[in-house]
ZAMARGU-4260 file (C-alpha; in steps of 0.2 Angstrom, whole numbers, plus 5000, padded with zeros to 4 digits):
<rodrens>
0) 4418/5203/5002 | 4411/5189/4990 | 4395/5199/4985 | 4398/5198/4966 | 4401/5180/4967
5) 4386/5174/4978 | 4374/5162/4970 | 4355/5163/4973 | 4350/5154/4989 | 4342/5137/4985
10) 4324/5133/4988 | 4317/5118/4997 | 4332/5114/5007 | 4329/5103/5022 | 4345/5094/5025
15) 4363/5099/5022 | 4379/5089/5025 | 4396/5097/5028 | 4412/5087/5028 | 4426/5094/5039
20) 4435/5080/5048 | 4451/5089/5052 | 4461/5096/5067 | 4456/5109/5080 | 4462/5125/5070
25) 4454/5118/5055 | 4437/5118/5064 | 4439/5136/5071 | 4442/5143/5053 | 4427/5134/5047
30) 4415/5142/5060 | 4411/5158/5051 | 4406/5148/5036 | 4395/5137/5046 | 4387/5153/5054
35) 4384/5160/5036 | 4376/5143/5031 | 4365/5143/5046 | 4359/5161/5043 | 4355/5158/5025
40) 4346/5142/5029 | 4339/5144/5047 | 4326/5130/5046 | 4338/5117/5038 | 4345/5102/5047
45) 4364/5104/5046 | 4375/5089/5049 | 4393/5091/5052 | 4403/5075/5046 | 4419/5076/5057
50) 4430/5067/5070 | 4425/5059/5086 | 4432/5074/5096 | 4420/5086/5087 | 4406/5075/5093
55) 4412/5078/5111 | 4416/5096/5109 | 4399/5101/5102 | 4389/5090/5114 | 4376/5101/5123
60) 4385/5117/5116 | 4375/5129/5105 | 4382/5129/5088 | 4377/5132/5070 | 4375/5114/5066
65) 4361/5102/5072 | 4371/5086/5074 | 4389/5080/5072 | 4393/5063/5066 | 4410/5055/5067
70) 4417/5049/5050 | 4425/5032/5051 | 4444/5030/5048 | 4446/5033/5029 | 4463/5033/5021
75) 4468/5050/5014 | 4454/5058/5023 | 4455/5054/5042 | 4468/5043/5049 | 4474/5038/5066
80) 4490/5029/5072 | 4487/5011/5076 | 4470/5011/5067 | 4466/5004/5050 | 4452/5008/5037
85) 4438/4996/5037 | 4430/4997/5020 | 4414/4988/5025 | 4411/5000/5039 | 4414/5015/5027
90) 4402/5008/5015 | 4389/5006/5028 | 4392/5024/5035 | 4390/5032/5018 | 4376/5021/5012
95) 4366/5026/5028 | 4370/5044/5024 | 4364/5043/5006 | 4348/5036/5012 | 4344/5052/5021
100) 4343/5061/5004 | 4353/5077/5008 | 4348/5092/4998 | 4366/5099/4998 | 4382/5091/5002
105) 4397/5103/5006 | 4415/5099/5005 | 4426/5109/5017 | 4440/5097/5018 | 4455/5102/5007
110) 4457/5100/4988 | 4445/5086/4986 | 4457/5072/4980 | 4449/5060/4992 | 4435/5071/5000
115) 4426/5075/4984 | 4422/5057/4980 | 4415/5055/4997 | 4404/5070/4996 | 4398/5063/4979
120) 4393/5047/4987 | 4380/5056/4998 | 4369/5058/4982 | 4364/5075/4987 | 4354/5086/4975
125) 4369/5098/4974 | 4387/5095/4979 | 4398/5110/4983 | 4416/5113/4988 | 4434/5115/4983
130) 4443/5107/4969 | 4462/5105/4966 | 4469/5100/4949 | 4464/5081/4946 | 4451/5080/4960
135) 4434/5073/4956 | 4422/5087/4951 | 4407/5094/4961 | 4392/5103/4954 | 4399/5119/4960
140) 4417/5122/4966 | 4430/5135/4969 | 4448/5131/4964 | 4459/5126/4978 | 4476/5135/4979
145) 4486/5133/4995 | 4490/5151/4999 | 4473/5158/5004 | 4467/5161/5021 | 4456/5146/5027
150) 4443/5157/5034 | 4440/5166/5018 | 4442/5150/5008 | 4427/5142/5017 | 4416/5158/5016
155) 4420/5158/4997 | 4413/5140/4996 | 4397/5146/5005 | 4394/5159/4992 | 4391/5145/4980
160) 4375/5141/4990 | 4369/5159/4992 | 4376/5161/5010 | 4385/5177/5012 | 4396/5181/5027
165) 4388/5186/5043 | 4404/5187/5054 | 4423/5185/5051 | 4426/5180/5069 | 4425/5162/5074
170) 4415/5160/5090 | 4413/5145/5102 | 4401/5147/5117 | 4409/5142/5134 | 4399/5132/5145
175) 4398/5131/5164 | 4405/5114/5163 | 4420/5120/5153 | 4424/5133/5167 | 4421/5120/5181
180) 4434/5108/5174 | 4446/5123/5171 | 4445/5128/5189 | 4449/5111/5195 | 4466/5113/5186
185) 4469/5131/5189 | 4461/5139/5204 | 4455/5157/5203 | 4468/5170/5207 | 4469/5188/5210
190) 4484/5189/5197 | 4479/5189/5179 | 4480/5172/5170 | 4492/5170/5156 | 4492/5153/5146
195) 4508/5148/5137 | 4506/5134/5124 | 4523/5128/5117 | 4516/5114/5106 | 4511/5113/5088
200) 4507/5099/5077 | 4522/5102/5065 | 4539/5104/5072 | 4543/5118/5060 | 4530/5129/5069
205) 4538/5126/5086 | 4547/5141/5095 | 4560/5134/5107 | 4554/5131/5125 | 4568/5142/5132
210) 4561/5157/5123 | 4544/5154/5129 | 4551/5153/5146 | 4559/5170/5144 | 4543/5178/5139
215) 4534/5169/5153 | 4546/5176/5166 | 4544/5193/5158 | 4525/5192/5160 | 4526/5185/5178
220) 4537/5200/5182 | 4523/5211/5176 | 4511/5202/5188 | 4504/5187/5178 | 4499/5170/5185
225) 4507/5158/5172 | 4500/5141/5166 | 4509/5131/5153 | 4498/5120/5143 | 4500/5105/5132
230) 4493/5088/5126 | 4501/5073/5133 | 4514/5071/5119 | 4519/5089/5122 | 4527/5084/5139
235) 4546/5087/5134 | 4540/5105/5128 | 4531/5109/5143 | 4545/5102/5154 | 4557/5113/5145
240) 4547/5129/5147 | 4545/5126/5166 | 4563/5120/5169 | 4570/5136/5160 | 4558/5148/5170
245) 4563/5157/5186 | 4545/5161/5191 | 4533/5148/5196 | 4521/5141/5183 | 4507/5128/5183
250) 4510/5112/5173 | 4494/5108/5163 | 4502/5095/5152 | 4488/5082/5148 | 4477/5088/5162
255) 4463/5096/5153 | 4450/5089/5140 | 4446/5100/5125 | 4431/5107/5134 | 4441/5111/5150
260) 4454/5120/5139 | 4440/5131/5131 | 4435/5136/5149 | 4453/5140/5154 | 4457/5150/5138
265) 4441/5160/5141 | 4448/5165/5158 | 4465/5170/5151 | 4470/5189/5150 | 4482/5183/5137
270) 4488/5167/5127 | 4505/5166/5120 | 4508/5151/5108 | 4514/5144/5092 | 4502/5143/5077
275) 4492/5129/5084 | 4474/5123/5088 | 4474/5130/5106 | 4480/5147/5099 | 4465/5147/5087
280) 4453/5141/5101 | 4458/5156/5111 | 4453/5167/5097 | 4436/5158/5096 | 4432/5161/5115
285) 4438/5179/5115 | 4455/5179/5123 | 4469/5190/5118 | 4484/5181/5109 | 4502/5183/5103
290) 4506/5170/5090 | 4522/5164/5083 | 4520/5161/5065 | 4530/5155/5049 | 4527/5168/5036
295) 4518/5156/5024 | 4506/5151/5038 | 4502/5170/5041 | 4493/5169/5024 | 4483/5154/5028
300) 4480/5154/5047 | 4484/5170/5056 | 4471/5180/5066 | 4466/5195/5054 | 4464/5209/5067
305) 4477/5217/5079 | 4467/5225/5093 | 4468/5209/5103 | 4479/5198/5092 | 4498/5201/5088
310) 4509/5191/5077 | 4528/5187/5078 | 4533/5181/5061 | 4548/5171/5055 | 4552/5176/5037
315) 4563/5160/5034 | 4559/5151/5018 | 4574/5140/5016 | 4574/5123/5026 | 4588/5125/5040
320) 4594/5107/5036 | 4594/5105/5017 | 4592/5123/5011 | 4576/5120/5000 | 4565/5134/4996
325) 4550/5127/5005 | 4538/5139/4996 | 4542/5129/4980 | 4548/5112/4985 | 4543/5101/5000
330) 4557/5093/5010 | 4556/5079/5024 | 4564/5089/5038 | 4554/5096/5053 | 4566/5107/5062
335) 4559/5124/5068 | 4557/5137/5055 | 4552/5150/5068 | 4567/5148/5081 | 4575/5164/5075
340) 4560/5175/5081 | 4568/5186/5094 | 4562/5184/5112 | 4562/5203/5114 | 4549/5205/5100
345) 4537/5192/5107 | 4539/5199/5125 | 4536/5217/5119 | 4520/5211/5110 | 4514/5201/5125
350) 4517/5215/5137 | 4508/5227/5126 | 4492/5216/5126 | 4494/5211/5145 | 4495/5229/5151
</rodrens>
């Protein structure tokens, strides 16, 4: 795929830092790139600079990285509601990392407006990553354009350090402890498990709960055991799905940790959801999926194969509130761009995979 662009592998590489402090789906799409890096530099210590939840997720889990460090709150890079940046804490964190003398520092965190400067602070022999117009330079970089599949984007970055792709499928190993937590929430059943996930971080990517309910009822009629998943803030969405269903469903809103969710998804015959972190986690643990996507996000974040993954796509490009063409101009509205995806289309895709 990137053979003609691959640089020679570096010599004497003992320590590599990779910055990727984003959300769940962002991590999933970076996994093949991390696998490529590990294959190219099997003896190097690879440190992932990420968020606290990454630390917990990778605890005791086989992974292409040796350790995960949580980056402190940093405006423009990693923010949390109710928490503010502490410049002194940030200085200590990055000064301590610079003292480790990394051979390579890799930026997998967007166009580099904020992240490239932080990667440069590590003082590595070589800095590598992505660069949007106006972002600080790195030693080696690829241009950042929004419409590129994230998985391919990160593999292209790895080509800059002589690390060709070894897989195009993100993979996370499921632990016994993940499964144990999932069984506490959803007991084993003779009926095949289907997980419905009506949430998404952006309201524009949310299909209406009543439509999820109709698909869930169709699958229940085909013999599925339905569980509706969501984080705590998804409570109105989960309630909306369950209230609109005629078949029984298990309410999992806020009941599973991320590790338990991995266990649950690995047990599912099928996962139906919006373009969201849990949908991508399902891909990483081998579950079949039906995803509801806005057409622009198909380019960046869809599952590229169709044997076990299907897409229902909304082709709307104009905001339903103000009419802006959102492929050319942002608007402040977050009403659903995927609400017009037909129930019949999603149900047919789901039944095909389920059966």
